[in-house]
C-alpha positions as a printed NumPy array, in Angstrom:
array([[ 61.826, 123.888, 112.531],
       [ 61.336, 120.518, 110.627],
       [ 60.695, 122.413, 107.412],
       [ 63.755, 124.556, 107.89 ],
       [ 65.846, 121.303, 108.256],
       [ 64.002, 119.445, 105.469],
       [ 64.784, 122.409, 103.12 ],
       [ 68.429, 122.626, 104.395],
       [ 68.455, 118.728, 103.385],
       [ 67.041, 119.245,  99.998],
       [ 69.912, 122.108,  99.306],
       [ 72.41 , 119.803, 100.416],
       [ 71.381, 116.868,  98.399],
       [ 71.233, 119.344,  95.231],
       [ 74.68 , 120.852,  96.017],
       [ 76.263, 117.265,  96.19 ],
       [ 74.624, 116.097,  92.916],
       [ 75.768, 119.166,  91.402],
       [ 79.264, 118.52 ,  92.369],
       [ 79.521, 115.176,  91.478],
       [ 78.   , 115.792,  88.032],
       [ 80.752, 118.729,  87.471],
       [ 83.729, 116.848,  88.969],
       [ 82.648, 113.301,  88.253],
       [ 84.421, 111.202,  85.704],
       [ 84.413, 112.42 ,  82.236],
       [ 84.745, 110.537,  79.233],
       [ 88.318, 109.591,  78.867],
       [ 90.466, 111.009,  76.023],
       [ 94.127, 109.671,  75.111],
       [ 95.491, 112.549,  76.617],
       [ 95.311, 114.364,  80.241],
       [ 95.202, 117.614,  78.403],
       [ 92.042, 117.954,  76.092],
       [ 93.366, 119.435,  73.095],
       [ 97.042, 119.23 ,  73.488],
       [ 99.139, 116.321,  73.794],
       [102.348, 116.023,  76.058],
       [105.407, 115.764,  74.629],
       [105.982, 112.004,  74.483],
       [109.763, 112.605,  75.565],
       [109.061, 114.856,  78.223],
       [106.502, 112.609,  80.026],
       [107.051, 109.2  ,  78.898],
       [104.355, 106.799,  79.985],
       [105.403, 104.731,  82.863],
       [106.49 , 100.996,  82.812],
       [105.968, 101.079,  86.582],
       [103.471,  98.327,  87.313],
       [104.411,  96.459,  90.553],
       [107.822,  98.023,  90.687],
       [109.479,  99.655,  93.698],
       [109.719, 103.317,  93.587],
       [113.566, 103.25 ,  93.515],
       [113.086, 101.088,  90.218],
       [111.847, 104.309,  88.581],
       [115.046, 105.676,  88.871],
       [116.853, 105.334,  85.504],
       [120.813, 105.305,  85.425],
       [121.045, 107.273,  88.312],
       [118.664, 110.338,  87.389],
       [116.491, 112.147,  89.514],
       [112.811, 111.496,  88.773],
       [109.741, 113.503,  88.607],
       [106.709, 111.045,  89.258],
       [103.192, 112.592,  88.069],
       [100.242, 110.985,  89.268],
       [ 97.035, 112.12 ,  87.567],
       [ 93.993, 111.266,  86.032],
       [ 92.339, 112.165,  82.491],
       [ 89.227, 113.116,  84.117],
       [ 90.628, 115.656,  86.643],
       [ 90.609, 119.387,  86.078],
       [ 93.378, 120.169,  88.153],
       [ 95.381, 117.195,  86.74 ],
       [ 94.79 , 118.457,  83.195],
       [ 96.131, 121.958,  84.476],
       [ 99.256, 119.983,  85.894],
       [ 99.887, 118.21 ,  82.767],
       [ 99.75 , 121.771,  80.657],
       [102.348, 123.231,  83.06 ],
       [104.322, 119.897,  82.752],
       [104.   , 119.989,  78.952],
       [105.707, 123.514,  79.192],
       [108.465, 122.825,  81.892],
       [109.567, 119.295,  81.129],
       [111.672, 120.042,  77.587],
       [113.894, 122.141,  79.691],
       [114.91 , 119.345,  81.894],
       [115.092, 116.691,  79.358],
       [118.284, 114.421,  80.146],
       [118.347, 116.177,  83.656],
       [115.219, 114.651,  85.438],
       [113.431, 111.419,  84.167],
       [109.584, 112.079,  83.951],
       [107.273, 109.09 ,  84.873],
       [103.582, 109.424,  84.401],
       [101.229, 107.33 ,  86.69 ],
       [ 97.649, 107.42 ,  85.59 ],
       [ 95.885, 106.422,  88.875],
       [ 92.746, 105.008,  86.861],
       [ 94.847, 102.331,  84.941],
       [ 94.425,  98.84 ,  86.566],
       [ 97.897,  98.138,  85.525],
       [ 99.298, 100.94 ,  87.676],
       [ 97.511, 100.147,  90.81 ],
       [100.343,  98.641,  92.443],
       [102.689, 101.573,  91.889],
       [ 99.594, 103.865,  92.849],
       [ 99.8  , 101.939,  96.308],
       [103.387, 101.429,  96.702],
       [103.61 , 105.48 ,  96.336],
       [100.777, 105.787,  98.608],
       [ 98.848, 108.216,  96.081],
       [ 95.566, 109.07 ,  97.707],
       [ 95.147, 112.683,  96.048],
       [ 95.587, 113.971,  92.52 ],
       [ 97.315, 115.467,  90.9  ],
       [100.396, 114.167,  93.164],
       [103.942, 115.272,  92.23 ],
       [106.695, 112.94 ,  93.649],
       [110.476, 114.146,  93.44 ],
       [112.956, 111.347,  94.092],
       [116.493, 111.972,  94.175],
       [119.298, 109.847,  91.88 ],
       [119.112, 107.23 ,  94.467],
       [115.457, 106.733,  94.45 ],
       [114.886, 108.441,  97.752],
       [111.745, 110.535,  98.179],
       [112.797, 114.429,  98.614],
       [109.517, 116.174,  98.115],
       [105.827, 115.239,  97.739],
       [103.453, 117.991,  96.388],
       [ 99.461, 117.378,  96.376],
       [ 97.585, 119.69 ,  93.741],
       [ 98.97 , 122.049,  90.979],
       [102.317, 123.388,  91.216],
       [102.725, 126.86 ,  89.443],
       [105.067, 126.846,  86.573],
       [107.606, 128.865,  88.416],
       [107.674, 126.653,  91.462],
       [107.844, 123.735,  89.652],
       [110.945, 124.919,  87.574],
       [112.703, 125.648,  90.839],
       [111.993, 122.389,  92.274],
       [113.363, 120.691,  89.369],
       [116.459, 122.672,  89.053],
       [117.286, 121.845,  92.677],
       [116.589, 118.105,  92.084],
       [118.795, 118.162,  88.69 ],
       [121.769, 120.02 ,  90.785],
       [121.424, 117.533,  93.609],
       [122.583, 114.725,  91.696]])
C-alpha cells in the first residue's frame, strides 16, 4: 500500500513539474503574439497606470480592455483574434491593453480585479463595466460583443 502511495506521489510530482515547465513564463518578446505584431492603432498600449477604470473611457467611447501576458498561450491566441477584429471597430470602440506582468500597470490590474488571463472587460461610454470574459473569446463572439457595445453608445 505504501509503495502505491509513493508511486502516485512521484507521478503527481512529475506531472506538476511538466506543467510548470510547459506553461510557465517564457522569454518575453516585444509582442504578445510571436511572429505577428498587433496593429498599434487597434491595440494601443495603455497609459493606465494608477488610473480609475472610468478614466480609460476616451471622449465617451465604449472600451474593450484586454488584460494579458506575453508568456500565456491563451493570451497569445486572444491577441491574434484581437488583431483580426479590432480594425473593424476603430473609432467606435477604444482598445486598451493591460499587461499584467508590467510593474507600471499593477495598480490598474488591482483596480480592475484581474486575477485570470486573458481577461476582457467591456466598459460602456460612461465607464461602467458591462461584461467581463475570462479566457479566449471566439472571433465571432467577440465581434458580436463589440458590435453590441458600439451600438449601445
